[in-house]
C-alpha positions, 0 to 999 in steps of 0.5 A, spaced: 518 404 118 518 405 125 519 398 129 513 396 132 515 393 139 515 385 140 508 382 143 509 377 149 507 376 156 512 373 161 511 366 164 513 364 171 517 357 170 515 354 176 508 355 176 506 357 169 502 363 171 503 368 165 502 376 166 503 382 162 510 385 163 510 392 166 516 394 163 522 391 167 519 385 171 525 380 173 520 376 177 513 374 178 510 379 183 505 374 185 511 368 186 511 365 193 518 362 191 524 364 187 523 362 179 526 365 173 520 368 168 520 366 161 518 370 155 512 367 151 511 370 144 505 372 140 509 369 134 510 362 135 514 360 129 521 362 128 521 367 122 528 371 121 526 378 119 529 380 113 527 387 114 531 388 120 539 388 120 544 384 125 541 381 131 534 384 130 533 379 125 531 375 131 526 380 134 520 376 134 523 372 139 526 378 143 522 382 148 524 389 145 521 396 144 526 398 139 532 397 135 539 400 136 545 402 132 551 397 130 548 390 132 551 384 129 548 377 129 552 370 131 555 366 125 554 359 124 558 355 119 560 347 119 567 346 121 572 342 117 578 343 121 576 341 128 571 336 126 576 332 122 581 333 128 576 330 133 573 325 128 566 328 128 561 329 121 556 334 123 560 339 128 557 346 127 561 352 130 556 358 132 561 364 133 560 371 136 566 375 135 570 378 130 572 375 123 570 378 117 572 373 113 566 369 115 561 375 116 562 375 124 563 383 126 562 384 133 566 389 135 567 387 142 569 380 140 564 377 145 557 374 145 555 379 150 553 384 145 547 379 144 545 381 151 547 388 151 543 390 144 537 386 147 537 389 154 538 396 152 532 395 146 528 393 152 528 399 155 523 405 154 526 411 150 524 415 155 527 412 161 530 417 165 534 412 170 541 410 169 542 403 168 547 399 172 550 393 169 555 388 173 560 384 170 567 380 170 569 383 163 566 382 157 559 384 159 562 390 161 565 391 154 559 390 150 554 394 154 559 400 155 560 400 147 552 399 146 550 404 151 556 409 148 554 408 141 546 409 142 547 415 148 544 410 154 546 412 161 550 406 164 554 405 170 558 399 169 561 395 176 567 391 175 573 388 179 579 392 178 583 386 176 579 386 170 579 393 167 584 390 162 578 388 159 575 395 158 578 396 151 575 400 145 576 402 138 575 409 140 573 413 146 567 412 150 561 417 150 561 421 157 554 417 158 558 411 160 561 411 167 565 405 170 566 404 178 571 398 180 571 394 186 579 394 189 584 389 187 583 382 190 576 383 189 572 379 184 565 379 180 561 378 186 564 384 189 562 388 183 555 385 184 555 388 191 557 395 188 551 395 183 546 392 188 548 398 193 548 403 188 541 401 186 538 402 192 537 409 190 531 410 185 535 414 180 539 407 178 536 401 176 539 394 175 540 390 169 538 384 172 543 379 170 540 372 169 533 374 171 532 379 165 528 375 159 532 380 154 539 378 157 537 371 156 533 371 149 539 376 146 544 370 148 539 365 145 540 368 138 546 363 138 541 357 137 537 361 132 543 362 128 545 355 128 538 352 126 538 357 121 544 354 118 543 347 120 536 346 119 534 343 126 535 343 133 542 340 135 543 333 139 548 336 143 550 343 145 557 345 148 558 352 152 563 355 157 559 358 163 560 362 169 553 364 171 550 358 166 545 364 163 547 363 156 546 355 156 539 356 160 538 361 154 540 356 149 535 351 152 529 356 152 530 357 145 530 350 143 524 349 147 521 354 143 523 351 136 521 344 138 514 348 139 514 351 132 514 343 130 519 344 124 526 343 127 525 337 130 524 335 138 528 338 143 533 332 145 539 337 146 543 335 151 546 341 154 554 340 156 557 346 160 565 347 161 568 351 167 576 353 168 579 349 174 580 351 180 573 355 179 568 349 178 562 351 182 557 349 177 561 343 176 561 341 183 554 343 185 552 338 179 556 333 180 553 332 187 547 332 184 543 337 188 539 343 187 543 347 192 549 351 190 556 348 193 559 352 199 565 356 196 568 361 201 569 368 199 576 368 200 577 362 196 573 364 191 577 370 190 583 366 189 580 361 184 578 367 180 585 370 180 588 364 178 584 362 172 585 364 165 578 365 163 576 370 168 569 371 166 567 364 168 568 366 175 561 367 178 560 366 185 552 367 185 550 363 178 542 362 177 543 354 179 538 352 184 532 357 182 526 354 178 528 354 170 536 355 172 542 351 171 540 345 175 533 344 171 536 345 164 542 340 166 536 335 169 531 336 163 536 336 157 540 330 160 546 334 160 553 334 164 559 339 166 566 338 164 572 342 167 579 344 164 585 347 166 589 353 164 594 348 160 588 345 156 585 352 155 592 354 152 593 348 148 586 349 145 587 356 143 593 354 139 590 348 136 583 352 134 587 357 131 591 352 127 585 348 125 579 353 124 584 359 122 582 364 127 583 366 135 578 364 141 578 368 147 580 363 153 573 362 155 570 358 149 577 354 149 574 351 155 568 349 151 572 346 145 576 342 151 569 340 154 567 337 147 574 334 146 573 330 153 566 328 151 568 325 144 574 321 148 569 319 153 563 317 148 558 322 150 557 324 143 557 320 137 561 322 131 554 323 126 550 327 131 549 334 130 553 338 135 553 345 136 559 348 139 558 355 142 564 359 141 562 365 145 568 370 143 574 371 139 578 375 133 581 379 139 588 379 135 584 382 128 580 387 132 586 390 136 590 391 129 585 396 128 587 400 134 584 401 141 584 405 147 582 403 154 577 406 159 580 407 166 575 406 172 572 413 174 572 411 181 574 405 185 570 403 191 570 398 196 564 394 196 563 394 204 562 401 204 555 403 206 550 404 200 549 411 202 557 413 201 557 409 194 551 412 191 553 419 193 560 418 190 557 415 183 551 420 183 557 426 183 559 423 176 553 425 172 
């Protein structure tokens, strides 16, 4: 049976105006001020689809036109080892990565697959333009794998220093091209490359946090949790670079509350960052909607020294209506920071306690949870969701791997015309 596109409209979070999606709307065309848009689904109740596989079990709350091959959903289970160590009665771990023992089979070891399978499924089958994705690492790997498996032309923009994240179990299809900002550049420079490339009508931007498909793909982590635990969590923990995943979690908690069968949305959203790159934390602690000032060179230096490099976004959707600030404010949440030493400590502890390895970023979330317990932010009997956004690297790599080298290394300061001409020649 052919998949029927999900029925939904888009809503301006700031004004509440609803409108039809023209195909790839990233904002309200009538908006007078910046605001995220949110998908409003015809299906108001949360009903996982048993007729669909992998991530697409949650298709009723994903803005998609089709389904793609090889998707996997996040896996939620009740923790024993970490929960006992921290003295928590109701800690659930939602894991997105590789651990077949618990049913987790994301080939790229990252919850960024949830974004890629949703965003690419939002695309029209007849789309003739080339998708442009900007990434600090894990998103690049996920989109490259999904696009390769499904024959979707894509240009991935990354910092050259993060190219070690582009490992795969087999050679990618030629439809995937990678361009890199030179050594010393960061994620923001990769964003600049993509923005200049998209000035040509042959290419179009994936859209990042503004893309409802990206957010609702990531929001499936909360759906996985509620399927297992039966209600909306009291507290939610995640490590963040842009904070988009935490925004997505809050949006789905709101949908679940409106359903009425899973409790009220009293979920406190807690976000973790890796010091010294603490832009969201610094902005929140100043309690202002304005993003804290961060000198570009200082931001690049900070991004270079942190272990969890994917947590280094200099342009997060912080102050925009419906973004990080609003979610922290509405949820009564907070932010935490951890050091590289903290990440290494919890990487080892988590493996001992839960039996598998995490990537550095989710170790920051574990560190934040430990701090919250110690500081009394959470109670031992509260229902807690720990969003572990990637892991199983060691087990996955045992299957063998190949690296994807950048097809081009381009200075983001080059004129747009030169960048476009160079990349156009790859296809």
